[in-house]
N, C-alpha and C positions, 0 to 999 in steps of 0.2 A: 476461880480464885483459890488461894491457899486454904482459906477457911473451909470452903466447900470440899476441897480435896481431902483435908484432914478429917472431915465428917465422914466421907465415903470410906476412907482408909480405916477409921475406927469402927465403922459398921462391919466392914469385911473382917477385921480382926476379931470382933466379938463373935461373929458367926463361926470363925475358925476355932476359937476357944470353946464354944459350945459343942462342936463336933469332937474335939480332942479331950474334953474334960476327964473322961474315964481313963485316958492313957497318961495323964499328967503332962500334957503337951505345953511347952513353954515357947513355942515358935512366935506367937503374938507378942510375948514379952520382949523377945529379941528384936522384933521389928520396931517396937517402941524404943528400945535402946539405940537402934540404928537411926531412928528419926531424931533422937536427942543428939546423937553424934553429928548428924546432918545439920541440925539447927545451930550447933556449937561451932562447926567447922566449915559450913557452906557446901559440903559435898558428902557423898556416901562411900567414898573410896577409903575404907578403913584398912590400914596396913595389916597384913596377915599376922604379924607378930605383936599386934597391940591387943593385949588381954584376950579373953575368950571370945570377944566380939569379932576379932579378926579371924579366928578359926571358924566361927559360925558363917562369916561372909564367904570364906573360901569354900565351905561345905555347900552353901547355896549355889555358888557358881559351878561347882562340880556336879551337883544334882541337876542343874539346868542343862549342862552339856550332855548328860545322860538321858534327859527327858525324852520320852516317847509317849504321846497321848494314847497310843493303843495298848500300852503296857502299864502295869502297876509301878508307881514311882513315889519317892519320898516328897517330891515337889509336885504340886498340882497347878492346873491352869489358874485357879483362884489365887494361889500363893504367888505365882508369876505376875499376875495382875497387881496384887498388893505391892510387890517389890518395885514394879514399874511405876506405880503411882507415887511411891515414896521418892523416886528418883535414883534408885539403885541400878547400877549398870551390871547386868547379869553376865554379859560377855564383853569384857573391856577391850578385846581385840577388834570388835566391830565399832565402826563410827568413831 
């Protein structure tokens, strides 16, 4: 259900925040902003020119395209899982 999914997402976001606290990581805050956008608009397809959230969305897609689990990356498997749970389309060219 949506409630269970939201609980799982929030748990994963809190774990991410705990890992990033010393670096001032705001990734989890952006995901929450994306979730609000989704709730307000019914989708996660934020236009790239819509405020800084659009730029963040573009960055997530770029990092996903560069992702290689064998190498260091800005996006992790956990972050990919979170974005998928939210309903974010990492590669809009697929499906």
